[in-house]
N, C-alpha and C positions, 0 to 999 in steps of 0.2 A: 259437814255443812250440807243442808238439804237445798234442792233446787226445784222450784215449782213453776208450772206454766203460768204465763201472764204476769200481771203486776197487781199488787194489793190495791184495794179500793181507796186507800189513803193517797195513792198517786193521782187521783182525780182532783183537778183544780176547781175553784169556785165557779168558773165559767162552764165546766163540764156537767154540773149538777143543776137541774134535774137531767137525768139521762133520757135519751129518746125512748118512746114507748116499747119497742121491741126489746131493747136492752133491759129495761126495767122488768118486763115480764120474764125474760130468760133468766135473769139473776134470781128473781123471786122463786120461780119454779124449781130451779136447780138447787138452791140452798134449802128450801123447804123439803125437797125430795131427799136430800142428804140427811137432814134432821129426822125425817120419818124413818129412814133406814137405821139410823143410830138408835132411835127410840125402840124400834122392833128388836134390835140386838141388845137392848138394856144398857146402853152407853149414853152418857151425857158429855158433850164436848166441853162445856164449862167456860169457854172463852171465845164465843162467837163475836167478832168485831171486824171492822174494816181491815185490820192488819192480817186477819186469818182467812179472808176471802180474797181469792185472786181471780181476776177477770182478764181473759185474753181476747175479748171482742166477740166471742161466740159462746163460750162456756165459762161458768163460774165454778171454782174449786174451793172446798172447805179444807183448810190445811192446819198443821200445827196442833197435834193432839197431846201436848205435854201436860195439860190440865184435865184430860179426860178421866172420868171416874164411872164406876158402876152406879146405876140408878139406885138411890137409897143410901149410898155410902156417905160417910161423914164428910162435910166440906172442910177442907184443910187450907183454904186460901180465901182471900177477900178481894173484891173488885170495887172500885169506886169511879170508874169511867162512865161516860154518858150512855154507853150501850149495855151496862150491867143492870141486871134485874134488882129490885129493891132488896130482896133477901140475900143477895150476894155482897152487900156492903160490909158484912162481917163474916167471919169464918165459922159461924155456928150453924146448926141445922144440917139437913141432908140434901144432897144434890137431887134435882128433879128435872125432867125434860122441859118443864115450863121455863126454866132458866134460859135455855137456848131459844125457845120460842119468843120470849120477850126481846132478846137481843136481835134476833132476825127481823122481828116486826119493826123495831126502831130503825134498823139499817134500810129496810125496804121502804119505809115511810120517808126517810131522808132522801133516798135516791129518786122517789116519786115527786116530792114536793120541794126539795132543796132546803128544807129547814133543818137546823142542827138539833140534835137530841137534847132532851131535858128530863126532868123528873117525871115519874109516872103520872102524877096528878096533872102536870102541865101538858103531857102528851095526850091525856084524855080530853083536856079542854081544847087543844088544837084539833083533835079529831072531830069533836062535836061542832067546831066551827066550819067544817068541810062536809056539807051534806052531799050525799051521792054514794057511789059504789065503794068509796074508801071506808065509810063507816061500816059497811057490811064485811069488807075484807078484814079489817083490824078490830072487829068487835071483840071486846074482852081481852084483846092481846096485851093491853097495858094495865091489866089488873094488878093489884098489890100482892096478891097471893098466887103462887105458882099453880095451885090446884084449880083455880078458877079460870085459867087461861086455856084457850083451845089447843088441841094438839097440832103438830105440823101437818098431819094428813087432812085435818079439818080446814086449816088455812089454805092448803093446796087446792082443796075442792072449791074454795070461794073465789079463786082467781078467775078472771074473765078469759075469753078466748083470744082477743086481739090486743087488749091493753089493760092497764090497772085501774080502769074506771074513768079515765079522762075522756070527756065527750069528743066525738069525732070532729065537730066543728071547732072546738077549742084547740084540739091537737093540730088541726090544719092551720088555724090562725097562728099558733105558736111556731109551727114549722115555717110559715111564710115570713113571720117576723125574724126568725133566725136566719133565713135565707137572705132577707134584705140587709140584715146587719153584716153578714159575711160579705155581701156584695159591696156595701159601703166601705168596709175595712179594706177590701181588695182594691177599690178605686183609690182610696187614700194612699195605699202603698205604691200604686202605679204613679200617682201624681208626684209623690215624694221622690220616686226613682227618676222620673223625667226631669224634675227640677235639679236634682243632683247631677244628672247627666249633662244638662245644659250648662250648669255652672262649670263643670269640669271641661267641657268643650271650649267655653270662653276663656278659661284659665290657660288652656293649652294654646289658644290662638294668640295670646298676648306675647309680645317679645320679652323674652326673659333677660333681665340685666346680667351682663357678663361680669363675672368676677374679675377684678384687676389681676393682671398677670404678675405673678410673683417672680422676682429674679431667681435664677437658679442658685441653689445653695452652693456657696463656695466651699470647695474642699479645704480642709485645714492644711495649711502649708507647713512643711517641716521647719523647725527652728533652725536658723542659720548657725553654722559652726562657729564657735568662739574664735576670734582672731588669734593667729599664732603669735607668740611673743617675738618682738623684734630682736633679730640677731645682729651683733656688730659686724660691720663690713669686713670681709676677708682681706687680709693684708698679706702681700707676698714678702716672705722673709728673705732678705738679701744678706748673705753673710758679709759681715764687715771685717775688713782686714785690720787686725790689730797688731801694729808693729811693735807693740810693747811686749808681745809674747817673746819668750826666749827662743833663740834659733834652734832648729832641730838638727841634731848631729847624728850621724850613723857611724857606728864603729865597724867599718869595712876594712878588710885586710889590704895592705898596699898593693898596687898593680905591679906585676912582675914583667920585665921586658921579655919579648918573644925571641928565642934563639934562632938565628938564621942558619941555613945549611951551608956546609963548607964548599959543596960542589956547585951551588947556584951563585953565579957571579952577580955582583951588585951592579946591575946595568939598568938602563932605562927601558921603557916599554918599546920604543921604536927599534932599538937594537934587537930586541927579542923577536919582533915580527920579521925583520930582515933575515935573521938567522933561520927562521922557520921556512921562509920562502926558498932559501938557498938549499936547504935539506930536501925539500920536496922536488926541486929541479934536478938535483943529483939523482934522486931515486928514479925519476922518470927516464933520465938519460940512460941509466944502467939498464933499465928494463928494455928499452928499445935496442940496445946493443945486444943484449942476450937474445932477443928475438931474431936479430939479423944473422947471428951465427947459427942459429938453429935452422 
């Protein structure tokens, strides 16, 4: 994909045409100079149109040479747009530098007057209705036959030094009118801005209605547990004696009598204690006697 400087002339809006005098003259000179160089090289661009002329504010560039042919070569395409020469409406005949001169003349005329292109006969009528330097510049440029049109070098020599033929007084009046229109448009934008600013200030000074407070959203409560099934009250089980049961019997061996010793007299407890005291008294007495003899 190619990239060229500036924008095509098709990007100009209706309010941009006609262009100021210096821009008109710069575009006309540079395009005609480019066509003169192509003619000297024996090349015909073949598709000079607002799409193929780029303007960056100071220089015009002729671009897109896809349809370029050698001078005298057979024409292999047709054009029917408003900037095409009459002989380009069909694909017969040979290419000629006059094809490019016609297209360039229509474009320069449109940038100068603001009028849209038309057929060659209508363009000649429009030019005849504009007496002055324009008739000299575009003389025979809208001829039906390419051989009768001037060369790019001839048209370049016809261009004036400061403007494309617009009288200085008319140019000044047009400039003053455009300046007044721009001033009026600027004032209208300023008034609209001030009105909008005032309305915004009034709107901000008014108390704003407060929105009703919304109660806080309640959190969903967990579902209660299902009630436990009722249990019957616990009752204490008391064993009930049933006398009707059969008596329990144990098959234990019979109790045998304890045999008493033959040397243990059968006496009571008091007698046993008295006997023990007597024995202890005798032992003590014997002990004392034995100590006295010793």
